[in-house]
C-alpha positions as CSV (number, residue, x, y, z in Angstrom):
1,M,94.1,120.8,73.3
2,A,96.1,124.0,72.6
3,S,99.7,124.2,73.8
4,R,99.0,127.2,76.0
5,E,96.5,125.1,77.9
6,L,99.1,122.5,78.7
7,D,101.8,125.0,79.8
8,D,101.8,125.9,83.4
9,V,103.4,129.4,83.6
10,T,103.0,129.6,87.3
11,N,104.9,126.3,87.7
12,R,107.7,127.6,85.4
13,K,107.9,130.8,87.4
14,K,108.1,128.8,90.6
15,Y,110.9,126.7,89.1
16,K,112.8,129.8,88.2
17,E,112.4,131.2,91.7
18,E,113.7,127.9,93.2
19,K,116.6,127.7,90.9
20,F,117.8,131.3,91.6
21,N,117.0,130.9,95.3
22,G,117.1,134.6,95.9
23,K,120.3,135.1,93.9
24,R,120.6,137.5,90.9
25,S,122.5,135.0,88.7
26,M,123.2,131.3,88.2
27,K,124.8,129.0,85.7
28,D,122.9,128.2,82.5
29,E,121.9,124.5,82.7
30,Y,122.9,124.0,79.0
31,T,126.0,126.2,78.6
32,G,127.4,126.7,82.0
33,E,127.6,130.4,81.4
34,R,126.2,133.0,83.8
35,I,122.6,133.9,83.3
36,F,120.6,136.6,85.2
37,Y,117.3,136.7,86.8
38,G,115.2,139.5,85.3
39,N,113.4,140.4,82.1
40,A,114.3,141.6,78.6
41,K,114.4,145.2,79.8
42,D,117.0,144.3,82.5
43,A,119.0,142.3,79.9
44,K,119.1,145.3,77.5
45,Y,120.4,147.8,80.1
46,K,122.2,145.7,82.8
47,H,123.5,142.4,81.4
48,S,123.4,140.4,78.3
49,S,121.7,137.1,79.2
50,T,118.4,136.9,81.0
51,A,117.1,133.5,82.2
52,D,114.2,131.6,80.8
53,S,112.6,128.3,82.0
54,D,112.9,126.0,78.9
55,H,110.8,122.9,78.3
56,V,113.5,120.4,77.6
57,T,111.0,118.5,75.5
58,S,108.6,121.0,73.9
59,I,104.8,121.0,74.5
60,E,104.2,120.1,70.8
61,V,106.5,117.1,71.0
62,V,104.7,115.9,74.2
63,K,101.4,116.3,72.5
64,K,102.6,114.1,69.6
65,R,104.1,111.4,71.7
66,Y,101.5,111.4,74.4
67,G,98.4,112.5,72.6
68,D,96.6,109.3,73.7
69,L,96.8,110.4,77.3
70,K,94.2,112.5,79.1
71,P,94.9,116.3,78.9
72,E,95.7,116.5,82.7
73,Q,98.2,113.7,82.3
74,Q,99.9,115.5,79.4
75,K,100.0,118.7,81.5
76,K,101.7,116.8,84.3
77,I,104.3,115.5,81.9
78,V,104.9,118.9,80.2
79,N,105.3,120.7,83.5
80,N,107.4,118.2,85.5
81,E,110.2,120.4,86.9
82,K,112.2,117.3,87.8
83,Y,112.9,116.4,84.2
84,N,111.3,118.8,81.7
85,Y,112.6,122.2,82.8
86,A,116.0,123.8,82.4
87,M,117.1,127.3,83.2
88,T,118.8,128.8,80.1
89,D,119.5,132.0,78.4
90,A,116.3,133.5,77.0
91,S,117.9,134.0,73.5
92,L,118.9,130.3,73.3
93,N,115.4,129.3,74.4
94,R,113.8,131.5,71.8
95,S,116.1,130.2,69.0
96,K,115.4,126.6,70.1
97,G,111.7,127.2,69.8
98,G,109.7,124.0,69.6
99,L,112.8,121.9,68.7
100,E,114.1,119.1,70.8
101,N,117.6,119.6,72.0
102,H,119.2,117.2,69.5
103,E,117.3,118.9,66.6
104,Y,118.5,122.4,67.8
105,L,122.1,121.1,67.9
106,A,121.8,119.5,64.5
107,R,120.6,122.8,63.1
108,K,123.7,124.5,64.7
109,L,125.9,122.0,62.9
110,K,124.1,122.6,59.6
111,R,124.6,126.3,60.0
112,A,128.3,125.8,60.7
113,K,128.7,123.6,57.6
114,T,126.8,126.2,55.5
115,A,128.9,129.0,56.9
116,Y,132.1,127.1,56.3
117,Q,131.2,126.2,52.7
118,S,130.3,129.8,51.9
119,G,133.7,131.0,53.2
120,E,132.5,132.4,56.5
121,K,135.1,130.6,58.6
122,D,134.7,132.8,61.7
123,K,130.9,132.2,61.7
124,A,131.5,128.5,61.3
125,K,134.0,128.5,64.2
126,Q,131.6,130.3,66.4
127,E,128.8,127.8,65.7
128,I,131.1,124.9,66.4
129,K,132.3,126.6,69.6
130,E,128.7,127.0,70.8
131,F,127.8,123.5,69.8
132,T,130.8,122.1,71.7
133,K,129.8,124.0,74.8
134,Q,126.0,123.2,74.6
135,A,125.9,119.6,73.3
136,P,126.9,117.5,76.4
137,K,124.4,119.1,78.8
138,M,121.6,119.6,76.3
139,L,121.8,116.0,75.1
140,S,122.1,114.7,78.7
141,K,119.0,116.7,79.8
142,E,117.1,115.4,76.7
143,V,117.9,111.8,77.4
144,K,116.8,112.2,81.1
145,S,113.7,114.0,80.0
146,R,112.7,111.4,77.4
147,T,113.4,108.5,79.7
148,A,111.3,109.9,82.6
149,M,108.5,110.9,80.2
150,A,108.4,107.4,78.7
151,I,108.1,105.9,82.2
152,E,105.5,108.4,83.4
153,G,103.6,108.1,80.1
154,N,103.5,104.3,80.3
155,V,102.3,104.5,83.9
156,Y,99.4,106.7,82.8
157,R,98.6,104.4,80.0
158,V,98.4,101.4,82.3
159,Q,96.2,103.4,84.7
160,N,94.0,104.4,81.8
161,V,93.6,100.8,80.6
162,S,93.0,99.6,84.1
163,E,90.2,102.2,84.6
164,K,88.6,101.2,81.3
165,L,88.8,97.5,82.3
166,T,87.2,98.3,85.6
167,V,84.4,100.2,83.9
168,W,83.9,97.4,81.4
169,K,83.9,94.7,84.1
170,R,81.2,96.6,86.1
171,R,79.1,96.9,82.9
172,T,79.4,93.2,82.0
173,T,78.8,91.9,85.5
174,T,75.7,94.0,86.1
175,T,73.9,92.8,83.0
């Protein structure tokens, strides 16, 4: 199943509406900095950081971990606003791409190390500063997301096995 088929854009928009609750700005769930409701055009002309609904655990990662589940079960896991969405700056979300939060943070540290080794001390300091600000909340969100997904995924697995056993039992008792 394609990633776009698992994503529920309407649900992400609803999440954004609920998080902003009629306000024009809110705190980024990863950095704590102010982010603004709006779009890229607004960001370009009015303010620097427009909000995006981020999948804490990307669709691709969910597909890998829970590929044995039915597509509708995977979709529920991907789009669970209780544990797999976070409002963050659109540019952070875009730079994170399909990475998990810990992978994104590891990449930031690697960039800081490379910058430092090549004599770009200011760039290295900036990467470390961003890492220090982002790491606690991003890692906390990822741990909560992974834990809830594992539980929900295992519940679905048990349900699926139970359904198969029920079907098997009917087949064997009617013959």
